[in-house]
C-alpha positions in Angstrom: 0.0 0.0 0.0 1.3 3.4 -0.9 2.1 5.9 1.9 -0.8 8.1 2.6 -3.4 5.9 1.0 -6.2 4.5 3.0 -7.4 0.9 2.9 -10.6 0.2 1.0 -11.7 -2.2 3.8 -11.0 -2.1 7.5 -12.3 -4.3 10.3 -12.2 -3.3 14.0 -13.5 -6.6 15.3 -11.1 -9.3 16.4 -11.4 -12.8 15.2 -9.1 -15.5 16.7 -7.0 -17.7 14.3 -9.4 -19.7 12.2 -10.0 -21.6 9.0 -12.8 -20.5 6.7 -15.1 -22.3 4.4 -17.7 -21.4 1.8 -21.2 -22.4 3.1 -23.2 -21.3 0.1 -24.2 -18.7 -2.4 -27.5 -17.3 -3.6 -27.0 -16.5 -7.3 -23.9 -16.2 -9.5 -23.7 -14.5 -12.9 -20.8 -14.7 -15.3 -20.6 -12.1 -18.0 -17.0 -12.1 -19.0 -13.5 -13.5 -18.4 -10.1 -12.5 -17.2 -7.8 -12.9 -20.2 -4.1 -12.4 -20.7 -4.5 -8.8 -21.8 -6.5 -7.9 -18.7 -4.6 -5.1 -16.8 -6.5 -4.9 -13.5 -8.7 -7.2 -11.5 -10.8 -5.9 -8.7 -12.9 -7.6 -6.1 -15.7 -5.6 -4.4 -17.4 -7.2 -1.4 -20.3 -5.7 0.4 -20.7 -7.3 3.8 -24.4 -7.4 4.7 -24.2 -9.2 7.9 -21.5 -10.6 10.3 -22.5 -13.0 13.1 -19.9 -13.5 15.8 -21.1 -16.4 17.9 -19.8 -19.9 18.3 -19.9 -20.1 14.5 -18.5 -16.9 12.9 -20.5 -16.2 9.7 -20.3 -13.5 7.1 -23.0 -12.9 4.5 -22.1 -10.6 1.6 -22.7 -9.7 -2.1 -19.7 -9.3 -4.3 -18.5 -8.6 -7.8 -15.3 -9.1 -9.7 -14.2 -6.5 -12.2 -11.7 -6.8 -15.1 -10.4 -3.5 -16.3 -13.3 -1.8 -14.6 -16.1 -4.0 -16.1 -18.1 -6.3 -13.9 -17.5 -9.9 -15.1 -18.8 -11.9 -12.1 -21.5 -11.0 -9.7 -22.6 -13.1 -6.7 -25.4 -12.5 -4.1 -25.7 -14.0 -0.6 -22.2 -15.3 -0.3 -21.9 -17.2 3.0 -18.5 -17.9 4.6 -18.0 -19.5 8.0 -14.9 -19.3 10.2 -14.0 -22.1 12.6 -11.3 -22.1 15.3 -8.0 -23.4 14.1 -7.5 -27.1 15.0 -11.3 -27.6 15.4 -12.9 -30.7 13.9 -16.0 -28.6 13.3 -16.8 -28.2 9.6 -19.4 -26.3 7.6 -22.8 -27.8 7.1 -23.0 -29.3 3.6 -19.2 -30.0 3.4 -19.2 -33.7 2.5 -15.4 -34.0 2.1 -13.5 -32.2 5.0 -10.2 -32.4 3.1 -11.7 -30.4 0.2 -13.2 -27.8 2.6 -9.9 -27.6 4.5 -11.2 -28.9 7.8 -10.0 -31.8 10.0 -6.6 -31.5 8.3 -3.4 -31.2 10.3 
């Protein structure tokens, strides 16, 4: 980050070391691709809700832009965080090694 610039995202909450996993998505639209001539790629995430209980859960909408043009859009992205070393895994994760849980 350049000196004097401000971050596009900041979070004042503290979350202990954890592993994350995708829990679901509402709708996804693809309208383009990142190609070798693409100069910039930007992710824009709008956090709609953050739940900080036993299960830490974030719900958001997001877009991916290539050279300023939206090429992917997703609604109701759901991501869960679980304590590092926990055997707990997201609901719907049938293969813990793929979801990144239960691994040493």
